[in-house]
N, C-alpha and C positions, 0 to 999 in steps of 0.2 A: 897390274892387267889381270884379267879374269883367270888367264890359263897359269899364271904365277902359283908355284906351290909343288908340293910332292904329292903323288897321286900313286895309288896302288891298285893293280887290276883286282876287281871283284868278281866279275863274270864275264863269259864270253856267249856270243851267239853265231852259229855256222862257221866257227873258227877253223875246226877240223877240215870241212868241205873247202874252205878257202885255201888252207896249206895245201891240201890236196892238189887243188886246180893249179897252185903255184908251182906243183911238181915236186914237193917235200915229201921224204920217204915216210912210211907208218911210224916207225920209231922216232923220228924228230917230231913228227906231228903229235905223237902222244906226249911228248916231254914238253912240246911247246904250248900245249893246252893248259900245262900246269907249270909255266915258267915263274909265277909269282913276280911278274914284271913290276917294278917301280920305276916313275918317270918323275923327275924333277924339270920344271919348266921356269926359266927367268928370262922375262922380256924386258928390253930396253930400246923402246921407239920401235924400229923395224927390225931390230936384232934379237935373235933368239939364242940361247944356250938351253941345251936339254941333255940331261944325263939320264941313261938308261941303265937299269941295273936288274938283272935276272939272275937265275941259277945257271945260267950258261955264260953270259958276258956282262961287262961293265964297259959302257963306252960314253962319250962326251961329244955331243955334236953342236957345232955352232952354224948358223945359217942367217942370212938377211933375206927379209921377205922380197920375193922376186927374181933373187939371184939363183943360179944353177949351182948346185953341189952333187958331190958323190957321196953314195952311202952304201953301206952292205947290210943286208939282213941277216939275223941270227944264223941261217944256214948257209951264208957264205954267198947270197945271190946278190950281185952287184948291181946298181941303180943310179940313173942321174935324173935330176929334177929340180923342182923348185916349190917352196910354201908360198902361198898369198894369203891375204887376209880379207875376207869379204864380209861385211857385217861383223857378225861375232863367231865366225867360222873360220879356222885355217883350212884351207884346201889346197893339196898337193898333187902334183901329176908326175910320177917317175916313169922312166924308160929302163926296162930291164937291158943290160949290156949283152946278155947271152942270146936274146931272141929278138928284141926289138918291141915287146908286147907292152903294154900301159898298165900301170897299178896307180890307182886314185886311192888317195886317202883324204879323211876329213877328221878335224878335231873340233867339237865344240862342248860348252858347258850346258847341260840340259839339267836342271834343278840343281842337285848339288854333286852331280857326277860330271865327270869328264868322259864323253863318248867318243870313240876313235872307230871310224868306219872305213873299211877296206873295200874297194871293188876290183876285181880281176877276171877278165874273161867271163863277165856277166854274173859271177859269183860274189855276192856282198856278205861281209861278216862286220860284226860289231864287238868291240871290247868296252866293258865298262870299267870305270876307275873311280875311287873314292878318295877324297882328300886325306892325307894321313896328318 
């Protein structure tokens, strides 16, 4: 599938403002903006295995499209939600456990990049990844 492979973050747009809106403190925002995140995605039908490796943590996530699961962000924020596939885009809607607010995420291949978009409280951020 198009998402399969290992992707390393190349650049961010509005990521610090997004993290600030999420309530992440200044020190974690500064570190998060330079986390050297690498994502390895393997898709088998409607099942995904995603490995995230950064300066802060290494985790493995398995999910099935359309099935709710729980996930924690690097800062410890706990979420519950699901990914779906619409055309060539992975779309997610997650609800924060601490305040019930919604975080939306999109992953799509644009040219030779994986573009991950986040929207929280009206603030949009993008992270651009290159295939390794």
